[in-house]
N, C-alpha and C positions, 0 to 999 in steps of 0.2 A: 524097696518100699514105694517108689514113685509109681510104677505100673499098677500095683495093687491099690494104691491110694486113688489114682485116676479112675480105675474101674469101680471102686467103692463110691466115688463122687458121682459117677454116672447113675448108679442106683439111687443115690440120695436125691439127685436133681429130678430124675424121671419119676420115681415112686413117691417121693415126699415133697416134691415141688419146692425144694430148698434153693436159695440163692447161692450159686457157685462161689461167690466172693466170701461167703461165710464159712466155707469148707476149708479148714486148715487142719494140719495134724494136731494142733493144740486145742481145737474146738471140742468142747465136751458134748456128749450125746444130749445131756440135759439142756445145754444152751441152744441146741438145735431143735428142741421141742420133742425129743424122743424119750418117752417114758419107757418103762420096762416092757410093755406090750409092743411099742414101736421098735425097740431094740431087738426083741424076739423076731418080729417080722423082718427086720433088716438082716438078721442072721440067716433066716430061711432063704431070703433072696441071695445072700452071699454064698450059701451052700450051693445053690444052682449055678450061679455065675462062675464061681471058682472051683467047682467040682470037689468040694471038701465036705466033711461031716463034722459039725460041732458036737463035742461031747455033751451029754445031758447035765453034767455038773456045771453050776454057775461059775463064771470067771469074772472077776472085777475088771471091766473094761470101761474106763471113764471117758477117754478121748478118742477121736478118730485115729490118732496115731497108735493108741493101744489096740484098736480093732485091726488096723493094718498089720501091726507086728504079730498079732495073734493069728491072723489069716496066713501070713507068711510062714509062721511056725507050723501051722497045720499042713500047709502045702509041702513043706520040707519033710514032715513026718509021714504024711499019707501018700505023697506022690514022689518021694525022693527028690524034692526040690524042683521038679519039672512041672510047671503048670500045663494043664491040658490045653490043646488048641480050642479056641472058642471063636465064634464069628466076630468080625470086627464090630465094635460097639460105637454108636454115634458119639461124637464129642458133646460134652455137656454144654447146653445152650443157656444163656441167662434167662431167668424167669422174668417175664414182663407183665 
């Protein structure tokens, strides 16, 4: 979960300009200011970064931990648990 969580945090800091200190597994998408449209955009970004496909059926994902576990499940199902190699991603930097 740690690697997936860190990669998800990079997306949230880069694309949504969120403070990395707010990003915890227990943080709800709502508390981070992600409405349903923002969550959908996050899932599109996650599909690209993790090379997975989210099914069209809605899944109740309330917290970042829920999203991470769901991505890990999709990775296991779609790639046999082996994440595809991706270029190194920059460390999340604090927003100033």
